[in-house]
Structure formats: C-alpha cells, structure tokens
C-alpha positions as CSV (number, residue, x, y, z in Angstrom):
1,M,25.4,-16.2,-4.0
2,N,27.6,-14.1,-6.5
3,K,30.7,-12.7,-6.4
4,S,30.3,-9.7,-4.9
5,E,29.6,-11.3,-1.6
6,Q,30.8,-14.3,0.1
7,K,30.6,-16.1,3.2
8,I,33.5,-17.5,4.9
9,K,33.4,-19.7,7.6
10,R,36.7,-21.1,8.9
11,K,37.1,-23.9,11.2
12,N,40.3,-24.6,13.4
13,P,41.6,-27.6,14.8
14,N,42.4,-26.1,18.0
15,S,40.4,-24.7,20.6
16,K,36.7,-23.6,19.9
17,S,37.6,-22.3,16.3
18,L,39.8,-19.5,17.2
19,H,41.9,-18.4,14.3
20,A,44.8,-20.6,13.3
21,R,47.3,-17.7,14.1
22,N,45.5,-17.1,17.6
23,L,48.4,-17.5,20.3
24,H,45.7,-18.5,22.7
25,K,44.2,-20.9,20.7
26,Q,45.3,-23.5,23.4
27,G,43.7,-21.8,26.1
28,Y,45.7,-19.5,29.1
29,D,49.1,-20.8,30.3
30,F,48.7,-19.2,34.1
31,T,52.1,-20.5,35.2
32,A,53.6,-18.3,32.5
33,L,51.1,-15.2,32.4
34,I,51.9,-15.2,36.8
35,K,55.8,-15.2,36.0
36,A,55.1,-12.5,33.5
37,Y,52.7,-10.3,35.6
38,P,53.0,-11.5,39.1
39,A,49.8,-9.4,40.1
40,L,47.7,-12.3,38.7
41,S,48.5,-14.7,41.2
42,S,46.0,-13.7,43.9
43,Y,42.9,-14.2,41.0
44,V,43.8,-17.7,39.9
45,K,42.2,-20.6,41.7
46,A,41.4,-24.4,40.8
47,N,38.1,-24.4,38.7
48,A,35.3,-27.2,39.1
49,Y,37.3,-29.2,36.8
50,C,40.9,-28.5,39.1
51,N,42.5,-26.4,36.4
52,Q,43.8,-23.1,36.8
53,S,41.4,-20.2,36.0
54,I,40.3,-17.2,37.4
55,D,36.2,-15.6,38.4
56,F,35.3,-14.1,35.1
57,A,32.8,-12.4,36.8
58,N,35.4,-10.4,38.5
59,A,36.0,-7.2,36.8
60,S,39.3,-7.0,38.7
61,A,40.3,-10.3,37.7
62,V,39.1,-10.0,34.0
63,K,41.2,-6.9,33.7
64,T,44.3,-8.1,35.5
65,L,44.3,-11.0,33.2
66,N,44.3,-8.8,30.1
67,A,46.9,-7.1,31.5
68,A,48.5,-10.4,31.8
69,L,48.3,-11.4,28.4
70,L,48.8,-8.2,26.7
71,K,52.4,-7.6,28.9
72,Y,53.2,-11.7,28.3
73,H,52.4,-12.3,24.4
74,Y,52.3,-8.6,23.1
75,Q,54.7,-6.8,25.1
76,I,52.6,-3.8,25.7
77,V,52.9,-2.9,29.6
78,K,51.4,-0.8,32.3
79,W,47.8,-1.8,30.2
80,D,44.8,-0.2,32.2
81,I,41.2,1.2,31.7
82,P,39.3,3.3,34.1
83,Q,36.7,1.7,36.2
84,G,33.7,1.0,34.2
85,A,35.1,0.6,30.7
86,L,34.6,-1.8,28.2
87,C,37.3,-4.5,29.3
88,P,37.2,-6.5,25.9
89,P,38.1,-10.1,26.0
90,I,41.8,-10.0,24.2
91,P,41.6,-14.0,22.5
92,G,38.1,-12.5,20.5
93,R,39.9,-9.4,19.5
94,A,42.9,-11.0,18.1
95,D,40.6,-13.0,15.8
96,Y,39.4,-9.8,14.2
97,I,43.1,-8.8,13.6
98,H,43.7,-12.2,12.1
99,Y,40.7,-12.2,9.9
100,I,41.3,-9.0,8.7
101,A,45.4,-9.4,8.0
102,E,43.6,-12.3,5.9
103,L,41.2,-10.2,4.2
104,L,44.5,-8.1,3.2
105,E,46.3,-11.2,2.2
106,N,43.7,-12.4,-0.6
107,S,43.2,-8.6,-1.6
108,D,44.8,-7.8,-5.4
109,G,46.9,-10.8,-5.7
110,G,48.3,-10.7,-2.0
111,I,50.0,-7.0,-3.2
112,T,48.8,-5.8,0.8
113,S,50.7,-8.1,2.3
114,S,49.5,-8.2,5.8
115,T,52.9,-8.3,7.5
116,T,54.2,-5.3,5.7
117,S,54.4,-1.9,8.1
118,T,53.1,-0.1,5.4
119,I,49.7,-1.1,6.3
120,K,47.4,1.6,7.7
121,L,44.7,0.8,9.7
122,L,41.7,3.0,11.3
123,D,39.8,2.0,14.5
124,I,36.3,3.5,14.8
125,G,35.7,3.6,18.7
126,T,38.7,3.2,20.0
127,G,37.3,3.2,23.9
128,A,39.9,3.3,26.8
129,N,41.2,0.2,25.7
130,G,42.5,0.8,22.3
131,I,42.9,-3.1,22.0
132,Y,42.7,-3.4,18.3
133,P,45.3,-0.8,17.3
134,L,47.6,-2.1,20.0
135,L,47.4,-6.0,18.7
136,A,47.5,-5.0,15.3
137,C,50.7,-2.9,15.8
138,Q,52.3,-5.8,17.5
139,I,51.5,-8.3,15.9
140,Y,51.6,-7.4,12.7
141,R,53.7,-3.9,12.6
142,W,50.4,-1.8,11.2
143,H,50.2,1.9,11.4
144,C,47.1,2.5,13.2
145,V,44.9,5.7,14.1
146,G,42.4,5.2,16.6
147,S,39.5,7.3,16.8
148,D,36.9,8.4,19.9
149,I,34.4,10.9,20.5
150,N,35.1,10.5,24.5
151,P,38.0,12.4,25.5
152,Q,38.2,10.5,28.8
153,S,38.9,7.6,26.7
154,L,41.4,8.8,24.2
155,D,43.7,10.5,27.5
156,N,43.7,6.6,28.8
157,V,44.8,5.4,25.3
158,A,47.3,8.4,25.3
159,A,49.3,7.0,28.4
160,I,48.9,3.4,27.2
161,I,50.8,4.6,24.5
162,A,53.6,6.9,27.0
163,N,54.1,4.1,28.6
164,N,55.0,2.2,25.5
165,P,57.5,3.9,23.5
166,K,57.8,1.6,20.7
167,L,54.3,2.4,19.8
168,G,54.6,6.1,19.6
169,G,55.2,6.2,15.8
170,S,53.1,3.4,14.6
171,F,49.5,4.4,17.0
172,A,47.7,8.2,16.2
173,L,44.8,9.1,18.1
174,R,41.8,11.4,16.8
175,K,38.8,12.8,18.4
176,Q,35.2,12.6,16.6
177,N,33.8,15.8,17.4
178,D,30.6,14.9,16.0
179,S,28.6,12.1,17.6
180,N,26.6,11.7,14.2
181,L,29.4,11.4,12.3
182,I,31.8,8.0,12.1
183,F,34.3,8.7,9.0
184,K,33.8,12.3,8.6
185,G,35.9,14.5,10.7
186,V,38.5,11.8,10.9
187,I,39.6,10.7,7.7
188,K,41.9,13.7,6.6
189,K,42.1,15.1,3.1
190,G,44.5,12.9,1.3
191,E,44.7,9.8,3.4
192,F,44.7,6.4,2.3
193,Y,43.9,3.5,4.6
194,H,43.9,-0.2,3.8
195,V,40.9,-1.1,6.2
196,T,39.0,-0.2,8.7
197,V,37.4,-1.8,12.3
198,C,34.8,-1.1,14.2
199,N,33.2,-3.1,17.7
200,P,30.1,-1.1,17.0
201,P,27.9,-0.1,20.5
202,F,25.1,-2.7,20.2
203,H,22.6,-1.6,22.9
204,A,20.1,1.0,21.6
205,S,19.7,2.4,25.6
206,A,22.0,2.4,29.1
207,A,18.5,0.0,30.1
208,D,19.1,-2.6,27.3
209,A,22.7,-2.5,28.2
210,S,22.2,-3.0,31.9
211,K,19.9,-6.1,31.3
212,G,22.8,-7.5,29.1
213,S,25.1,-7.2,31.7
214,Q,22.9,-9.1,34.1
215,R,22.4,-11.7,31.3
216,K,25.7,-12.0,31.4
217,V,26.9,-12.8,35.3
218,A,23.6,-15.0,35.4
219,N,24.7,-17.4,32.4
220,L,28.3,-16.9,34.0
221,A,26.8,-18.5,37.5
222,R,24.8,-21.0,35.5
223,N,27.8,-22.3,33.8
224,R,29.5,-23.0,36.8
225,A,26.7,-24.1,38.7
226,D,26.3,-27.1,35.6
227,K,30.2,-27.8,36.2
228,A,29.5,-28.1,39.6
229,L,26.7,-30.8,38.9
230,T,28.8,-33.0,36.7
231,V,32.4,-32.6,38.2
232,K,33.2,-32.8,42.1
233,S,34.4,-29.0,43.0
234,S,37.6,-28.9,44.3
235,P,37.5,-27.7,47.9
236,T,39.7,-24.6,46.8
237,A,37.1,-23.8,43.9
238,P,36.1,-20.0,43.9
239,S,32.5,-19.7,45.1
240,T,29.6,-17.6,43.0
241,S,29.3,-14.1,44.1
242,T,25.2,-12.8,44.2
243,N,26.6,-9.5,43.3
244,A,29.3,-10.0,40.7
245,T,29.6,-7.0,38.3
246,L,30.0,-7.2,34.7
247,N,33.5,-9.0,33.7
248,F,33.3,-7.1,30.3
249,G,32.4,-3.5,32.0
250,G,31.0,-0.9,29.5
251,Q,29.9,3.0,29.1
252,A,27.8,5.6,27.2
253,G,29.4,5.1,23.2
254,E,31.2,1.5,24.1
255,L,28.0,-0.6,24.8
256,W,24.9,1.4,23.8
257,C,24.2,4.4,21.4
258,N,20.7,5.8,19.8
259,G,19.4,3.2,18.0
260,G,22.0,0.8,18.9
261,E,23.8,-1.7,16.7
262,R,21.7,-1.5,13.5
263,L,21.2,2.1,13.2
264,F,25.4,2.8,14.0
265,L,25.7,0.1,10.9
266,K,23.6,2.0,9.1
267,K,25.2,5.6,9.7
268,M,28.7,4.0,8.9
269,I,27.7,1.9,5.8
270,K,26.0,5.1,4.5
271,E,29.1,7.2,5.1
272,S,31.7,4.9,4.0
273,Q,30.5,5.8,0.1
274,M,32.0,9.5,0.9
275,F,35.3,7.8,1.1
276,A,35.3,4.9,-1.1
277,T,38.4,5.6,-2.7
278,Q,40.4,6.5,0.8
279,C,39.7,2.8,2.1
280,R,40.4,-0.6,0.3
281,W,38.4,-2.1,2.9
282,F,35.9,-1.4,5.4
283,T,34.9,-3.7,8.2
284,S,32.9,-4.2,11.5
285,L,32.0,-6.7,13.9
286,V,27.9,-7.4,13.8
287,S,27.4,-8.7,16.8
288,K,23.7,-9.7,16.4
289,G,22.6,-12.1,13.4
290,E,19.7,-10.2,12.5
291,N,21.8,-6.9,11.5
292,V,23.9,-9.1,9.3
293,Q,21.1,-9.2,5.9
294,P,20.1,-5.5,6.3
295,S,23.5,-4.5,6.5
296,I,24.6,-6.8,3.1
297,K,21.8,-5.1,0.9
298,L,22.2,-1.5,2.2
299,I,25.9,-2.1,1.2
300,K,25.3,-3.5,-1.9
301,N,22.7,-0.9,-2.3
302,Q,25.5,1.9,-1.9
303,G,27.2,0.1,-4.8
304,A,29.8,-1.8,-3.0
305,T,32.1,-4.0,-5.7
306,Q,32.5,-6.7,-3.0
307,V,30.6,-7.8,0.3
308,K,32.2,-10.3,2.5
309,E,30.6,-11.9,5.7
310,I,33.1,-13.8,7.9
311,Q,32.3,-15.9,10.9
312,M,34.5,-16.0,13.9
313,Q,34.2,-18.7,17.4
314,Q,35.0,-18.0,20.8
315,G,33.3,-21.0,22.6
316,N,30.2,-21.2,21.9
317,K,29.8,-17.5,21.1
318,I,29.1,-16.6,17.1
319,T,30.6,-13.5,15.9
320,R,30.5,-12.0,12.8
321,I,32.3,-9.5,10.5
322,I,31.1,-7.9,7.4
323,A,33.6,-6.5,5.1
324,W,32.8,-4.5,1.9
325,T,35.1,-2.3,-0.8
326,Y,34.3,0.4,-3.4
327,F,37.0,-0.9,-5.0
328,S,36.7,-3.1,-8.3
C-alpha cells in the first residue's frame, strides 16, 4: 500500500465501534427520547433482556424512533418521510458525517477545519429523508446541497427545511434531470465543494431489493428467536410478526438502479474527473465489499492523487467509505 492509498480502521472503546464523537455510541435513552417525542412511547416495550426497545421490523416504529432521535439530539422537528421511502438508521448516518469531518481535519494540515461554517458538502441522492445534510448542518454547521432525481423526494425534504427555519440558509436542494449523470447538472460553474457524500443504490433491480428486504426481516426475526432461547422473555416482550414490513423501506433510486452499486460507483468515479478542481474530496459508501477494490483501481486510473478506504462498524455490520481527491 503506497501513500496514495490508505485504509483507515478505527476501534472505539464504546458500543460496537461507532465513531468516538457519535452521540449514539451508548445506545438509545428511551426515557429521554419519549419525553422529547411522546409519540414514541406506544412503540417502546421490554425486549428479551427486559430492556426498553422497539420492534425494528415495524416500519412505523423505526420512523418514529428516527423522528425522536432527530428532535432530541439534533433539534430537527417534524421530520417525516412518505410511505415506502428509505428510512435511514441515524447512528450509521451520523458515523459517515463524523468520519468525513475527520477526513477534512486531516487534510491540508487541518486548514479545512471541520467545525467551520465555510465547509460546503454536496449530497448525491439525498432522497426523501435528507439525512446527511441535516446531520452535517446540525453537528458541524456546514453548508449543504442535496441533489436528487425524484421531485417528490425533494419536495419532502423542502417541507422538512420549511419546518426548521434555521436550516433555510444552510441547506439547499437541486434536481438532477438526467438519470445518467451524477455531478453534471448539479455542480455549477465556479462552485467549490470541500466534500461530496453518497449512499449509492446497491441493488440492480426491484426484485433484488425485495429479496434483500425479505432477508433483513428474516434476520431480525432470527435474532429475536436467538435471544429468546438464551434469555427468558419478559411477559411484555414484543412478538415477531410474520408479515413485518421492511424497517428501512426504500424505492427506485434509493435501493436499486440499473447495474446496481458497482455500475453507479463506476459512473460516479469517471464523472468526478470532470470536476477535479471543484471538489476537494469525493466520497461514497460502499455496501458490498467486493466493489471496493475495483472502485479503487478505477479511481487510480482516473488520475486521483490520494485514495482512502475508511471502515465503519455498527453492530456486526461493516460498511466502507471510499474517498479520493485529485488535489496534490
């Protein structure tokens, strides 16, 4: 591994290796969350360990938990998403922002301080939830632009911004009009961004996404069953529903696109070269481990001067960020 390619692994002393700055590294304080967002109370019950929790296979429960987390920790009120839209896990999304802040802090001798309001972030595919810019604005006071090809998704994020007037001057939205383009048509002439973020659609078709959803629900049920075997369940412990809906939702453009994650990353990397002088760091999540090395190889072939692979962990799930720059 040479200087242009770095793999960064971080071990935190707290919960399941979340970033040290992550407000969720000690788990959820349901008492405080319910106080801030009373609607959450109807979903909180004792789990197999007699601890307060929710049924993570229940889409309404997860969405309500997100709204509570955003209000209590980040002062975002009236957050909501349309039925079927991607419902992001807040701790993992916050981790991405913290790792990106660290990346900026370690760039140029710390000149691009992550805590300054002059930092500009571009979110590719912000979806109906707008989660990355929302967190970046509230945690680090960055200025953000969220782009998406779906006008209904942008309308929903616009409503969230309208309900939080303090975001009006720091979070803007732009529509991507061409499904074959990533940055072109979004980044304007003369603009400069310190970093771009992206959570690519990782399935190649709706059928693949549906299978992934079924696997996730089955895993949730299996985990609950395993806990029930090792710990005597409380009489109030939630039961497993056989028709549970996918907890994190997702629709076209959020969970799947033609060619899936690998082709999306390929398009993004190739197009990034066109904007090499207008962005300090390009970054993206990579959900599938087998897509990391082909992406890094392509980035190098495009003439990037530095490539970094950053590993994040939430529970037993490993997620990777790839980051690259054309600056010396």
